[in-house]
C-alpha positions in Angstrom: -7.7 -3.8 28.9 -9.1 -1.8 31.9 -7.4 1.4 30.9 -9.2 1.5 27.6 -12.7 0.8 28.9 -15.1 3.5 28.0 -12.5 5.4 25.9 -12.8 7.0 22.5 -10.5 6.3 19.6 -10.6 9.4 17.4 -6.9 9.4 16.5 -4.1 7.0 17.1 -2.5 9.8 19.1 -5.2 9.0 21.7 -3.2 5.9 22.6 0.0 5.4 24.5 2.6 3.1 23.2 1.7 0.4 25.8 -2.0 0.7 24.9 -1.2 0.3 21.2 0.9 -2.8 21.9 -1.8 -4.2 24.1 -4.4 -3.9 21.3 -2.0 -5.6 18.8 -1.2 -8.4 21.2 -4.9 -8.9 22.0 -5.7 -9.0 18.3 -3.1 -11.6 17.7 -4.4 -13.8 20.5 -8.0 -13.5 19.2 -6.8 -14.5 15.7 -4.9 -17.5 17.0 -7.9 -18.6 19.2 -5.9 -18.2 22.4 -8.5 -15.9 23.8 -12.2 -15.3 23.1 -13.4 -12.1 24.7 -17.2 -11.7 25.0 -19.5 -8.7 25.2 -23.0 -10.2 25.3 -26.0 -7.9 24.8 -23.7 -5.0 23.9 -24.8 -3.0 20.8 -22.5 -1.4 18.2 -24.0 1.4 16.1 -22.5 2.2 12.6 -22.9 5.7 11.1 -21.3 5.7 7.7 -21.5 8.7 5.4 -18.9 7.3 3.0 -18.8 4.0 1.1 -17.3 1.0 2.9 -16.7 -2.7 2.4 -13.9 -3.8 4.8 -14.6 -1.4 7.6 -18.3 -2.0 7.7 -18.1 -5.8 7.4 -15.2 -6.2 9.7 -16.8 -4.1 12.4 -20.0 -6.1 12.0 -18.3 -9.5 12.1 -16.1 -8.4 15.0 -19.1 -7.4 17.1 -21.0 -10.6 16.3 -17.9 -12.7 17.3 -18.0 -10.8 20.6 -21.6 -11.9 21.2 -23.0 -8.5 20.6 -25.4 -6.9 18.1 -25.0 -4.3 15.4 -27.3 -1.5 14.2 -26.4 -0.1 10.8 -27.6 3.5 10.9 -27.7 4.3 7.2 -27.5 8.1 7.0 -30.0 8.2 4.1 -32.6 6.3 6.2 -32.3 8.2 9.4 -32.7 11.9 10.4 -28.9 12.2 10.1 -29.4 12.4 6.3 -32.0 15.1 6.8 -29.6 17.4 8.7 -30.4 16.7 12.3 -27.7 18.4 14.4 -24.8 16.2 15.4 -25.2 17.1 19.0 -28.9 16.0 19.0 -28.1 12.7 17.3 -25.2 12.0 19.6 -27.2 12.5 22.8 -30.0 10.2 21.5 -27.7 7.4 20.3 -25.8 7.6 23.6 -29.0 6.3 25.3 -29.5 3.4 22.9 -26.1 2.1 22.1 -23.0 0.9 23.9 -20.4 2.0 21.3 -20.6 3.9 18.0 -18.3 3.7 15.0 -18.4 6.7 12.6 -17.2 7.1 9.0 -17.6 10.7 7.8 -15.8 13.5 6.2 -14.7 16.0 8.8 -12.7 15.0 11.9 -14.6 17.6 13.8 -17.8 15.6 13.4 -16.4 12.6 15.3 -15.0 15.0 17.9 -18.5 16.5 18.3 -20.1 13.1 18.7 -17.5 12.3 21.4 -18.2 15.6 23.1 -21.9 15.0 23.4 -21.9 11.2 24.1 -20.6 9.2 27.0 -20.3 5.9 25.1 -17.0 5.2 23.2 -16.8 6.8 19.8 -14.6 5.1 17.2 -13.2 6.8 14.2 -14.0 4.5 11.2 -12.4 7.0 8.8 -12.5 10.7 8.4 -10.6 12.9 5.8 -7.9 13.4 8.5 -7.3 9.9 9.9 -8.1 6.1 9.6 -6.8 4.7 12.9 -8.6 1.3 12.8 -6.9 0.5 9.4 -3.5 1.1 10.9 -4.1 -1.3 13.8 -4.6 -4.0 11.3 -1.6 -2.9 9.3 0.7 -3.1 12.3 -0.7 -6.4 13.4 0.2 -7.7 9.9 3.7 -6.5 10.1 4.2 -7.9 13.6 2.9 -11.4 12.7 5.3 -11.4 9.7 8.5 -10.2 11.5 7.6 -11.0 15.2 8.5 -7.4 16.1 7.8 -3.8 15.1 10.5 -1.7 16.8 13.4 -1.0 14.6 11.7 -2.0 11.4 11.1 0.5 8.5 7.7 1.2 7.0 7.6 3.1 3.7 4.4 4.7 2.4 4.3 5.8 -1.2 1.6 8.2 -2.6 -0.8 10.8 -1.4 -0.3 12.2 2.1 -3.8 11.4 3.0 -5.8 10.1 6.1 -4.1 6.7 5.9 -0.7 8.2 5.7 -1.5 10.4 8.7 -2.6 7.5 10.9 0.3 5.3 9.7 2.8 8.0 10.7 1.3 8.2 14.2 1.0 4.4 14.5 4.6 3.7 13.5 5.9 6.4 15.9 3.9 4.7 18.8 5.4 1.3 18.2 9.0 2.4 17.5 9.0 1.8 13.7 10.9 4.0 11.3 8.4 5.5 8.9 9.2 7.1 5.6 6.6 8.9 3.5 7.4 9.6 -0.2 5.0 11.9 -1.9 5.1 14.5 -4.7 5.6 18.1 -3.7 2.3 19.7 -2.7 0.8 16.3 -1.6 2.7 15.9 1.7 1.0 14.8 4.9 -0.3 17.5 7.3 2.6 19.2 9.1 0.9 19.1 12.5 0.5 15.3 12.2 4.2 14.9 11.2 5.3 17.1 14.1 3.1 15.1 16.5 4.6 11.8 15.2 8.1 13.1 15.7 7.3 14.1 19.2 5.9 10.6 19.9 8.9 8.9 18.3 11.5 10.9 20.1 14.9 9.3 19.6 13.5 5.8 19.3 12.7 5.9 15.5 12.8 8.1 12.4 9.9 10.0 10.8 10.8 11.0 7.3 8.9 12.9 4.6 10.6 13.1 1.2 9.8 13.6 -2.5 12.4 10.9 -3.3 10.7 7.5 -3.6 14.0 5.6 -4.0 15.4 7.1 -0.8 12.2 6.1 1.0 12.2 2.5 -0.3 15.8 1.5 0.1 16.1 -1.2 2.8 12.4 -0.9 3.9 10.7 -3.9 5.5 7.2 -2.9 4.4 6.0 -1.0 1.4 2.5 0.6 1.7 0.3 2.4 -0.7 -3.2 3.7 -1.1 -5.2 5.0 -4.1 -3.9 8.3 -5.5 -7.3 10.0 -5.3 -9.2 9.4 -2.0 -13.0 9.2 -1.7 -14.5 12.5 -2.8 -11.5 13.2 -5.1 -12.5 10.9 -7.9 -12.8 13.8 -10.4 -9.0 14.4 -9.8 -7.9 10.8 -10.5 -6.9 11.2 -14.1 -4.9 14.4 -13.5 -3.1 12.8 -10.6 -1.8 9.8 -12.5 1.2 11.4 -14.2 2.1 13.2 -10.9 2.1 10.0 -8.9 3.5 7.5 -11.4 7.1 7.6 -9.9 5.5 6.5 -6.6 4.0 3.2 -7.8 4.8 0.0 -5.9 6.2 -2.2 -8.7 8.8 -4.9 -9.2 11.6 -2.3 -9.5 10.6 -0.8 -6.1 10.6 -4.2 -4.4 14.1 -4.9 -5.8 15.6 -2.1 -3.7 13.6 -2.8 -0.5 14.8 -5.2 2.1 14.8 -8.7 0.6 12.2 -9.8 3.2 10.0 -6.8 2.6 6.2 -7.2 2.5 3.6 -5.2 0.6 0.5 -3.6 2.1 -2.5 -1.8 0.7 -5.6 -0.6 2.6 -7.9 -1.4 -0.4 -9.7 -0.9 -2.7 -6.8 -0.9 -5.2 -6.5 0.5 -8.7 -4.3 -2.1 -10.2 -1.8 -0.7 -12.7 -1.9 2.7 -11.0 -0.5 2.8 -7.4 0.4 -0.9 -7.5 1.1 -3.4 -10.2 -0.9 -6.6 -10.7 2.2 -8.6 -10.3 3.2 -7.1 -6.9 -0.4 -7.2 -5.6 -0.7 -10.9 -6.4 3.0 -11.7 -5.7 4.7 -13.7 -3.0 5.6 -10.6 -1.0 2.0 -9.3 -0.8 0.3 -9.6 2.6 -2.7 -7.5 1.4 -5.3 -10.3 2.1 -3.9 -11.0 5.6 -4.0 -7.3 6.2 -7.7 -7.2 5.1 -8.5 -10.1 7.4 -6.8 -8.4 10.3 -9.2 -5.5 10.2 -11.7 -7.9 11.8 -9.3 -9.1 14.5 -7.9 -5.7 15.3 -11.4 -4.2 15.6 -12.5 -7.1 17.7 -9.7 -6.3 20.1 -10.6 -2.6 20.1 -14.3 -3.2 20.8 -13.4 -5.7 23.5 -11.2 -3.1 25.1 -13.5 -0.2 25.1 -16.5 -2.3 26.2 -14.6 -4.0 29.0 -15.1 -7.5 27.7 -15.0 -10.5 29.9 
């Protein structure tokens, strides 16, 4: 816990394998009631320039459970929405808050906040990464299989921010990760290269256009919407391109018989995932959503140095 005190989380690549496992273990202990870390009188600020349900509510609930307070800095109601320079906003909020979670478009914006502020800055989603989501995803897999190393995670769909963080997260914990995506929609090459460097010879990092090859024998199947926030106008044109990458009953039939299904939500039922699979016995989507709160409680406790 002490090693993470005061630290930023802008990318999962900011963590070591031991730090990642520590956060997952802490989240599990918080969920079970084994520990109850406290950060009384600490204040979390939220700056969200994109819509949010789970991230906003789970961060808020997590901070309250730690005994702290939350200020929701709606961009439309602050000078952020009127174009105040990021450097100026960061230096002011640094003097009011103890930690700041930011959801925005450009990764460079959270990096600029981190450059100008001394408080921990947490990436609550950018167009490049979604690290807090993957903490909850890996917690969900670990509580299902009681391990992570050696398992295989398969992601089907757009090589987006969720895919980027998933690749890095799996590499850190020693999971094999396979990303199946149409040609032209692959994840960022630099992210894949970084993940392979982290994984070394402990696990496999695969990017393929072949969904069947990615699914066979996998222990977890994961998907996201085919058009991310800001790409809604492309949704209809993407459907025929991505249809072979749908998580459906046929996909589950060739995965490991114990395989679970994950989705970061919100979902477009009937597109990237079928209704039957989403509500089926192998779905762990609702546990995964709950774990956003526990994982972020562990993260906040760590960066704030909770008692």
